[in-house]
C-alpha positions as CSV (number, residue, x, y, z in Angstrom):
1,M,0.1,0.0,0.0
2,L,2.6,2.5,1.0
3,D,4.8,1.6,-2.1
4,Q,1.7,2.3,-4.2
5,V,1.2,5.8,-2.6
6,L,4.8,6.6,-3.0
7,A,4.9,5.6,-6.6
8,Q,2.2,7.9,-7.4
9,A,2.7,10.5,-4.6
10,P,1.7,13.7,-6.9
11,V,-1.6,12.2,-7.9
12,F,-2.3,10.9,-4.4
13,L,-1.8,14.2,-2.7
14,L,-4.0,16.0,-5.5
15,A,-6.8,13.4,-4.6
16,A,-6.3,13.6,-0.6
17,V,-6.3,17.6,-0.9
18,R,-9.7,17.2,-2.4
19,C,-10.9,14.8,-0.2
20,F,-9.7,16.6,3.0
21,S,-11.2,19.9,2.0
22,L,-14.5,18.1,1.5
23,L,-14.4,16.7,4.9
24,M,-13.5,20.1,6.5
25,T,-16.7,21.9,5.2
26,L,-19.1,18.7,5.3
27,P,-21.4,18.8,8.2
28,L,-21.0,16.4,10.9
29,F,-17.1,16.1,10.0
30,S,-16.3,19.6,10.1
31,M,-17.4,19.7,13.9
32,R,-14.6,20.6,16.3
33,N,-15.1,17.6,18.2
34,I,-13.5,15.6,15.6
35,H,-9.8,15.5,15.6
36,S,-7.9,16.7,12.7
37,A,-5.9,13.5,12.7
38,A,-9.2,11.6,11.9
39,R,-9.9,13.7,9.1
40,V,-6.5,13.3,7.6
41,A,-6.7,9.7,8.1
42,L,-10.1,9.3,6.5
43,A,-8.9,11.7,3.7
44,G,-6.0,9.5,3.0
45,F,-8.0,6.3,3.1
46,L,-10.6,7.9,0.4
47,A,-7.8,9.0,-1.8
48,F,-6.2,5.7,-1.8
49,N,-9.3,3.8,-2.6
50,I,-10.2,6.5,-5.4
51,I,-6.7,6.8,-6.9
52,G,-7.2,4.1,-9.2
53,Q,-10.4,5.7,-10.8
54,V,-8.7,9.2,-11.0
55,D,-8.0,10.6,-14.4
56,Y,-5.7,13.1,-14.2
57,S,-4.3,13.3,-17.8
58,A,-5.1,17.1,-17.8
59,Y,-2.4,17.6,-15.4
60,S,0.2,15.6,-17.2
61,N,2.4,18.5,-18.1
62,Y,2.3,19.6,-14.4
63,L,3.4,16.1,-12.9
64,L,6.9,15.8,-13.7
65,P,8.5,12.1,-13.8
66,N,10.7,13.1,-11.1
67,Q,7.8,13.9,-8.9
68,T,9.2,17.3,-7.9
69,F,6.9,20.0,-6.7
70,T,6.7,23.2,-8.5
71,A,4.7,26.4,-8.4
72,Q,2.1,25.1,-11.1
73,F,1.5,21.9,-8.8
74,I,0.8,24.2,-5.7
75,M,-1.7,26.1,-7.7
76,L,-3.2,22.7,-8.9
77,L,-3.4,21.7,-5.2
78,A,-5.4,25.0,-4.5
79,G,-7.7,24.3,-7.2
80,E,-8.4,20.7,-5.9
81,A,-9.1,22.1,-2.2
82,L,-11.4,24.5,-3.9
83,L,-13.3,21.8,-5.5
84,G,-13.8,20.1,-2.4
85,V,-14.9,23.1,-0.5
86,I,-17.5,23.8,-3.4
87,T,-18.8,20.3,-2.8
88,G,-19.1,20.6,0.9
89,F,-20.5,24.1,1.1
90,Y,-23.3,23.1,-1.1
91,I,-24.2,20.3,1.3
92,S,-24.0,22.7,4.2
93,I,-26.4,24.8,2.2
94,I,-29.0,21.9,2.1
95,F,-28.6,21.3,5.8
96,S,-29.0,25.3,6.6
97,A,-32.5,25.0,5.0
98,F,-33.7,22.8,8.0
99,S,-32.2,25.0,10.6
100,T,-33.6,28.2,8.9
101,A,-37.1,26.6,9.0
102,G,-36.8,26.1,12.6
103,Q,-35.9,29.7,13.0
104,F,-38.9,30.8,11.1
105,F,-41.3,29.4,13.6
106,A,-39.1,29.7,16.7
107,F,-40.1,33.1,17.2
108,Q,-43.9,32.3,17.1
109,M,-43.4,29.6,19.7
110,G,-41.5,31.8,22.0
111,F,-38.2,30.1,21.5
112,S,-36.6,32.8,19.7
113,A,-34.5,34.0,22.7
114,S,-33.3,30.4,23.7
115,E,-30.3,30.5,20.9
116,V,-27.3,28.2,21.9
117,Y,-24.3,26.8,20.0
118,D,-24.9,24.3,17.4
119,A,-21.9,22.0,17.0
120,L,-23.3,21.0,13.7
121,S,-23.7,24.1,11.9
122,Q,-21.1,25.9,13.9
123,V,-23.3,29.0,14.7
124,E,-25.9,30.2,17.3
125,N,-29.1,28.6,16.4
126,P,-32.5,28.3,18.0
127,L,-33.5,25.0,19.8
128,M,-35.7,24.1,16.9
129,G,-33.5,24.7,14.3
130,Q,-31.1,22.3,16.2
131,Y,-33.9,19.9,16.5
132,L,-34.6,19.9,12.7
133,N,-30.9,19.8,11.9
134,L,-30.5,16.7,14.0
135,I,-33.4,15.0,12.5
136,A,-32.0,15.8,8.9
137,L,-28.8,14.3,9.9
138,L,-30.2,11.2,11.0
139,I,-32.1,11.0,7.7
140,F,-28.9,11.9,5.8
141,M,-27.0,8.7,7.6
142,Q,-29.9,6.4,7.7
143,S,-30.8,6.9,3.8
144,R,-27.0,6.0,3.1
145,L,-26.4,9.4,1.5
146,F,-22.9,9.7,3.0
147,Q,-22.0,6.6,1.1
148,K,-23.6,7.8,-2.0
149,L,-21.8,11.2,-1.3
150,F,-18.4,9.6,-1.0
151,L,-18.7,6.5,-3.1
152,G,-20.6,8.2,-5.9
153,G,-20.5,11.9,-6.0
154,L,-16.8,12.2,-4.9
155,V,-15.9,9.6,-7.6
156,A,-17.6,11.3,-10.4
157,S,-16.3,14.7,-9.4
158,F,-12.6,13.3,-10.0
159,K,-13.9,12.0,-13.3
160,T,-15.5,14.9,-14.5
161,L,-13.8,17.9,-12.8
162,S,-10.3,19.2,-12.5
163,A,-8.8,22.7,-11.3
164,F,-8.7,23.8,-14.9
165,S,-12.8,23.6,-14.8
166,I,-12.9,26.4,-12.2
167,V,-10.7,28.6,-14.5
168,N,-12.6,27.7,-17.9
169,D,-16.0,28.5,-15.9
170,M,-15.0,31.9,-14.6
171,A,-13.6,32.6,-18.3
172,G,-16.7,31.3,-20.0
173,G,-20.3,30.8,-18.8
174,A,-20.0,31.5,-14.9
175,V,-22.1,28.6,-14.0
176,L,-20.8,28.7,-10.2
177,P,-22.3,32.0,-9.4
178,R,-25.7,31.1,-10.7
179,F,-25.6,27.6,-9.3
180,F,-24.8,29.0,-5.7
181,M,-27.3,31.9,-6.2
182,R,-30.0,29.5,-7.1
183,G,-28.8,27.2,-4.2
184,L,-29.5,30.1,-1.7
185,T,-32.8,30.7,-3.2
186,E,-34.0,27.1,-2.8
187,L,-32.8,27.4,0.8
188,F,-35.3,29.7,1.7
189,A,-37.8,28.2,-0.4
190,N,-37.5,24.9,1.2
191,A,-37.3,26.4,4.6
192,L,-40.4,28.1,4.1
193,V,-42.5,25.1,2.7
194,I,-41.2,23.0,5.7
195,S,-42.2,25.6,8.3
196,L,-45.3,26.8,6.7
197,P,-47.8,24.5,8.3
198,I,-46.6,25.4,11.9
199,I,-46.2,29.0,11.1
200,G,-49.9,29.0,9.6
201,T,-51.2,27.1,12.9
202,L,-49.6,29.4,15.2
203,M,-50.9,32.4,13.3
204,L,-54.5,31.1,13.6
205,I,-54.0,30.6,17.2
206,T,-52.7,34.0,17.6
207,I,-55.6,35.8,15.8
208,S,-57.9,33.6,17.8
209,T,-56.4,34.4,21.2
210,G,-56.4,38.2,20.1
211,I,-60.2,38.0,19.1
212,L,-61.2,36.4,22.3
213,S,-59.0,38.8,24.4
214,K,-60.8,41.6,22.8
215,A,-64.2,40.1,23.3
216,A,-63.6,38.9,27.0
217,P,-60.8,41.0,28.5
218,Q,-61.5,39.5,31.9
219,M,-60.3,35.9,30.7
220,N,-56.7,37.1,30.1
221,L,-56.1,34.7,27.3
222,L,-52.8,36.4,26.5
223,S,-51.0,35.0,29.6
224,E,-51.9,31.6,28.3
225,G,-50.7,32.0,24.9
226,F,-47.0,30.8,25.6
227,P,-48.0,27.5,26.9
228,V,-50.6,27.0,24.2
229,M,-48.2,27.8,21.6
230,L,-45.7,25.4,22.8
231,L,-48.1,22.4,23.4
232,T,-49.8,23.0,19.6
233,S,-46.3,23.4,18.0
234,F,-45.0,20.2,19.4
235,F,-48.4,18.5,18.6
236,V,-48.0,19.6,15.2
237,L,-44.4,18.6,14.8
238,T,-45.3,15.1,16.0
239,A,-48.2,14.8,13.6
240,L,-46.3,16.0,10.6
241,M,-43.1,14.3,11.3
242,P,-43.6,11.7,8.4
243,S,-44.2,14.5,6.1
244,L,-41.3,16.2,7.4
245,I,-39.0,13.2,6.8
246,D,-40.6,12.9,3.1
247,A,-39.6,16.7,2.6
248,F,-36.2,16.4,3.9
249,S,-35.5,13.2,1.8
250,R,-36.8,15.1,-1.4
251,C,-34.6,18.0,-0.4
252,F,-31.5,15.7,-0.2
253,D,-32.4,14.1,-3.4
254,G,-32.8,17.3,-5.3
255,G,-29.7,18.7,-3.9
256,F,-27.7,15.9,-5.0
257,A,-29.1,15.8,-8.5
258,R,-28.5,19.4,-8.9
259,L,-24.7,18.8,-7.6
260,E,-24.6,16.2,-10.4
261,Q,-25.9,18.7,-12.9
262,L,-23.0,21.3,-11.6
263,F,-20.3,18.6,-12.2
264,L,-21.7,18.1,-15.9
265,A,-21.7,21.7,-16.3
266,L,-18.2,22.2,-15.2
267,G,-17.2,19.4,-17.0
268,G,-18.1,20.9,-20.6
269,K,-21.9,20.3,-20.6
270,R,-24.8,22.9,-19.9
271,I,-27.1,22.6,-17.0
């Protein structure tokens, strides 16, 4: 194993840099609790298994026979790292839709002030955002999407993309900016669709409470609004959980399909 790695050291290093940058930006693997040595070991293991399927013929002029590293090779390493960051960042955008959905209705529930540090998204996040994020992570692992990403998407990216793909995109059709702008738009759209049933239910309760308080002020219903909102929200979440799981799965499937289209577009085909 070590002899094979040493014989193809430049190619192995290029593959390992892309794998490592993906792990550094991917949800769960980017958590601070995971030691950097574990990421390096996993990136090396992935690169060793992928190296036989990697086609780096486009880099043949920069991979010298004596395997000495040049300034051009350093730039190729930076390009490979950028490709891994792009892939991991887009997966993070998909997960951000779920935490954003929790933020949408956390204010009406009364949980907007209960923000704590979310180790998964590495930001301050309301409790409901963390709750939906953890459910999405469980679905992501249970649906074997991690395996699909590493065994399918990562291998496909090595077959279709190189560091020159980013340069050609900047000089040509500029697919990447439009792709991420579309991804951010779909982030808010998916978050709104996921949170809309709870937002609508809480809005009806707020309107009903206001009308009853106006009609009978002595009932003092506004003081009971907070526990009613909490109980109703958790009841609606429990009742809608099967539908939410289906919505999460569709978000993941759609995100992976669009990521595949990006690989094809950067590889020379249009989205």
